[in-house]
C-alpha positions as CSV (number, residue, x, y, z in Angstrom):
1,M,0.0,0.0,0.0
2,I,1.2,3.5,-0.8
3,H,1.9,5.8,2.2
4,H,0.4,9.2,1.7
5,V,2.5,12.0,3.2
6,V,0.8,14.8,1.3
7,R,1.4,18.4,1.9
8,Q,-0.8,20.0,-0.7
9,R,-1.7,23.7,-0.5
10,S,-4.0,25.5,-2.9
11,K,-3.0,29.1,-2.6
12,P,-0.2,31.0,-1.0
13,T,-1.0,32.2,2.5
14,A,0.8,34.7,4.8
15,G,3.9,33.4,6.5
16,M,4.3,30.3,4.3
17,R,6.6,31.9,1.8
18,S,4.9,30.1,-1.0
19,A,6.7,30.9,-4.3
20,I,4.5,28.8,-6.5
21,S,1.1,27.4,-5.8
22,A,-1.0,25.3,-8.2
23,E,-4.5,24.0,-7.8
24,G,-6.6,21.6,-9.9
25,L,-4.0,21.0,-12.6
26,H,-5.5,18.6,-15.2
27,L,-4.0,17.6,-18.5
28,S,-4.8,14.8,-20.9
29,L,-3.2,14.1,-24.3
30,G,-4.1,11.3,-26.7
31,G,-6.4,9.7,-24.2
32,K,-3.7,9.6,-21.5
33,T,-4.0,11.6,-18.3
34,L,-0.7,13.3,-17.6
35,L,-1.8,15.4,-14.6
36,D,-4.9,14.3,-12.6
37,N,-6.4,17.2,-10.7
38,L,-3.1,17.9,-9.0
39,S,-2.6,20.7,-6.4
40,I,0.7,21.6,-4.9
41,S,2.8,24.4,-3.4
42,F,6.5,25.1,-3.5
43,H,8.3,27.4,-1.0
44,G,11.3,29.6,-0.8
45,G,14.2,28.2,1.0
46,E,13.3,24.6,0.0
47,L,14.8,22.2,-2.6
48,T,12.0,19.9,-3.8
49,A,12.7,16.8,-5.8
50,L,10.0,15.5,-8.1
51,L,10.3,11.7,-8.4
52,G,8.5,9.0,-10.2
53,P,8.8,6.5,-13.1
54,N,8.8,7.5,-16.7
55,G,5.5,9.1,-17.6
56,A,4.6,9.9,-14.0
57,G,4.1,13.6,-14.8
58,K,7.3,15.1,-13.5
59,S,8.5,17.1,-16.5
60,T,4.9,17.8,-17.5
61,L,4.2,19.4,-14.1
62,L,7.3,21.6,-14.6
63,K,6.2,22.6,-18.0
64,V,2.7,23.5,-16.8
65,L,4.1,25.5,-13.9
66,C,6.3,27.6,-16.1
67,G,3.7,28.1,-18.8
68,E,5.3,26.1,-21.5
69,V,2.3,23.8,-21.6
70,Q,-1.3,24.8,-20.9
71,S,-3.6,22.8,-18.7
72,K,-6.8,23.2,-16.7
73,G,-6.3,24.7,-13.3
74,D,-4.5,27.8,-11.9
75,V,-0.8,28.6,-11.2
76,Y,0.3,31.4,-8.9
77,F,3.7,33.0,-8.6
78,F,4.3,34.8,-5.3
79,G,0.5,35.1,-4.8
80,E,-0.4,36.3,-8.3
81,K,-1.8,34.3,-11.1
82,R,0.9,33.5,-13.7
83,Q,-1.2,35.2,-16.4
84,Q,-1.0,38.5,-14.5
85,W,2.8,38.5,-14.8
86,A,4.4,40.2,-17.7
87,P,6.8,37.7,-19.3
88,A,9.8,40.1,-19.0
89,A,9.1,40.6,-15.3
90,L,8.6,36.9,-14.5
91,A,11.9,36.1,-16.4
92,K,13.8,38.0,-13.6
93,H,12.3,35.6,-11.0
94,L,11.8,32.3,-12.8
95,G,14.7,30.4,-14.4
96,V,14.2,27.0,-16.1
97,L,16.9,24.6,-17.0
98,P,15.4,22.2,-19.6
99,Q,16.4,18.6,-20.0
100,H,17.5,19.2,-23.6
101,S,18.5,22.2,-25.6
102,S,18.1,22.5,-29.4
103,L,20.6,25.4,-29.6
104,S,22.9,24.8,-32.6
105,F,24.2,28.3,-33.5
106,G,27.9,28.8,-33.5
107,F,27.9,30.8,-30.2
108,T,30.7,30.5,-27.8
109,A,29.9,29.1,-24.4
110,Q,30.4,32.6,-22.9
111,E,27.8,34.0,-25.3
112,V,25.3,31.3,-24.4
113,A,25.8,32.1,-20.7
114,E,25.3,35.8,-21.5
115,L,21.9,35.0,-22.9
116,G,20.7,34.7,-19.3
117,T,21.4,38.3,-18.6
118,M,19.0,39.6,-21.3
119,P,16.0,40.2,-18.9
120,L,18.3,42.2,-16.6
121,G,19.0,45.0,-19.1
122,L,22.7,45.2,-18.2
123,K,25.4,47.0,-20.1
124,Q,27.6,44.7,-22.2
125,N,30.6,44.7,-19.9
126,D,28.4,44.0,-16.8
127,S,26.7,41.2,-18.7
128,Q,30.0,39.6,-19.6
129,R,31.3,39.8,-16.1
130,L,28.1,38.3,-14.7
131,A,28.2,35.4,-17.2
132,Q,31.9,34.8,-16.4
133,K,31.2,34.7,-12.7
134,M,28.4,32.2,-13.1
135,M,30.5,30.1,-15.4
136,T,33.2,30.1,-12.7
137,N,30.7,29.0,-10.1
138,V,29.6,26.1,-12.3
139,G,33.3,25.2,-13.0
140,I,33.4,25.9,-16.7
141,A,35.3,29.2,-16.9
142,H,37.9,27.4,-19.1
143,L,35.2,26.7,-21.7
144,G,34.3,30.4,-22.3
145,Q,35.7,30.7,-25.8
146,R,34.8,27.2,-27.0
147,L,32.1,27.0,-29.6
148,Y,28.9,25.7,-28.0
149,P,28.1,23.0,-30.6
150,T,31.6,21.4,-30.0
151,L,30.9,20.8,-26.3
152,S,29.9,17.5,-24.8
153,G,26.4,16.9,-23.5
154,G,27.5,17.5,-19.9
155,E,29.4,20.6,-20.7
156,K,26.4,22.0,-22.6
157,Q,24.2,21.3,-19.6
158,R,26.6,23.2,-17.3
159,V,26.7,26.2,-19.7
160,H,22.9,26.4,-19.5
161,F,23.1,26.1,-15.7
162,A,25.4,29.1,-15.7
163,R,22.9,30.9,-18.0
164,V,20.0,30.3,-15.7
165,L,22.0,31.3,-12.6
166,A,22.9,34.6,-14.4
167,Q,19.3,35.2,-15.2
168,L,18.3,34.9,-11.6
169,S,21.1,36.8,-10.1
170,E,18.9,39.8,-9.2
171,A,15.9,37.8,-8.1
172,G,16.6,37.9,-4.4
173,E,14.2,35.7,-2.4
174,R,11.5,36.0,-5.0
175,C,13.3,33.3,-6.9
176,V,12.2,30.1,-8.5
177,L,14.7,27.7,-10.1
178,M,13.4,24.8,-12.1
179,L,15.8,22.0,-13.1
180,D,14.7,19.2,-15.4
181,E,17.1,16.3,-14.9
182,P,20.1,18.5,-14.6
183,T,22.4,15.6,-13.7
184,S,21.5,13.3,-16.6
185,A,24.6,14.0,-18.7
186,L,27.0,14.7,-15.8
187,D,29.7,12.5,-14.3
188,L,29.7,11.7,-10.6
189,A,31.7,14.7,-9.4
190,H,29.7,17.2,-11.5
191,Q,26.4,15.7,-10.4
192,H,27.2,16.5,-6.8
193,S,28.6,19.9,-7.8
194,C,25.4,20.8,-9.6
195,L,23.2,19.7,-6.7
196,R,25.3,21.6,-4.2
197,L,24.8,24.7,-6.2
198,A,21.0,24.1,-6.3
199,K,21.1,23.5,-2.5
200,E,22.9,26.8,-2.0
201,R,20.3,28.7,-4.0
202,A,17.6,27.2,-1.8
203,A,19.6,28.2,1.3
204,Q,19.6,31.7,-0.1
205,G,15.8,31.8,-0.3
206,A,15.0,30.3,-3.7
207,A,12.3,27.8,-4.3
208,V,14.2,25.1,-6.2
209,I,12.3,22.4,-8.0
210,L,14.3,19.4,-9.3
211,V,13.2,16.6,-11.6
212,I,15.5,13.7,-11.0
213,H,15.5,9.9,-11.4
214,D,18.3,9.1,-9.0
215,L,16.5,8.4,-5.7
216,N,19.7,8.4,-3.7
217,L,20.8,11.8,-5.0
218,A,17.4,13.1,-4.2
219,A,17.6,11.7,-0.7
220,E,20.9,13.3,-0.1
221,Y,20.2,16.8,-1.3
222,A,16.4,17.5,-1.3
223,D,14.6,19.0,1.6
224,R,11.3,17.6,0.3
225,L,10.6,14.7,-2.0
226,V,7.3,14.5,-4.0
227,L,6.7,11.0,-5.5
228,L,4.4,11.2,-8.6
229,N,2.6,8.3,-10.3
230,Q,0.1,8.6,-13.2
231,G,-0.2,12.3,-12.7
232,K,-1.0,12.2,-9.0
233,I,1.0,12.8,-5.9
234,Q,1.5,9.5,-4.1
235,A,3.8,10.7,-1.3
236,D,5.2,14.0,-0.2
237,G,7.5,14.6,2.6
238,D,11.2,14.2,3.7
239,A,13.3,11.4,2.4
240,W,12.6,9.0,5.2
241,H,8.8,9.4,4.8
242,T,8.8,9.3,1.0
243,L,11.4,6.7,0.1
244,T,10.0,3.8,1.9
245,A,10.3,0.3,0.5
246,E,6.5,0.1,0.2
247,N,6.2,3.4,-1.7
248,I,9.0,2.4,-4.2
249,Q,7.6,-1.1,-4.7
250,S,4.1,0.3,-5.4
251,V,5.2,3.1,-7.7
252,Y,8.2,1.6,-9.5
253,G,7.2,-2.1,-9.3
254,S,10.7,-2.9,-8.0
255,P,11.6,-4.4,-4.6
256,V,14.2,-2.5,-2.7
257,M,15.8,-2.3,0.7
258,I,16.2,1.0,2.6
259,E,19.4,1.5,4.6
260,S,20.8,4.6,6.5
261,H,23.8,6.3,4.9
262,P,26.8,5.7,7.2
263,R,27.9,9.3,7.2
264,G,24.6,11.1,6.5
265,H,21.2,11.3,8.0
266,F,19.4,10.2,4.9
267,P,18.2,6.9,3.4
268,V,20.0,4.8,0.8
269,V,17.9,2.8,-1.7
270,L,19.3,-0.6,-2.6
271,S,18.0,-3.3,-4.9
272,A,16.4,-6.1,-2.9
């Protein structure tokens, strides 16, 4: 049986620091229900991992929240409906790192990172300095003059991470960072580096929403884990409440064992 540890909230309320709130999201395509009357809130200062099997609705939820895909229901950013936000204004507070990028122009990595500064209206020198700073933070300053199409998949992913961080550099605590499988093309060291940066942004007040398949990375870094299945929230809470053997068996159909990490206070998921 699935354990429900649901923390759903329909609208932002005072004192809860709700950055995004969604209610009644429903989306069906080709006879398949992708989101099933889903309601959820995300909060500043919190890194939330969206988990679930393929087709559970993780990336779809992210796309609906940011407005890339339309659905039934309402989405609020900082207490105002998303439709009330001018795109240029929202771009200063919402940054999205997609799973894939189709960019194929012969830009340098530095120029791609600078694209993130466009909503900020900076002078060219300031834009360049900000992009360079974010590339340094992501560990790719040495790639600045490389042509973007010549980079590996993981390097491209990190360039876009720098771009999004630059875009949100003036957001303050009214900041939402959405990451759709940001570690999928990264090696082990850069996976941890990426998630540490995401965790730092949450510690600085951002609402960070992370789509990820690696349950153990989610357990290590996320403050909150939301387990989705067939467009519904099946479990929502901290790692110990969400990543139970019963929940994982029910949602993924795979038997597992749950152990405690020897040096951390988080669960480790092992094949049974």
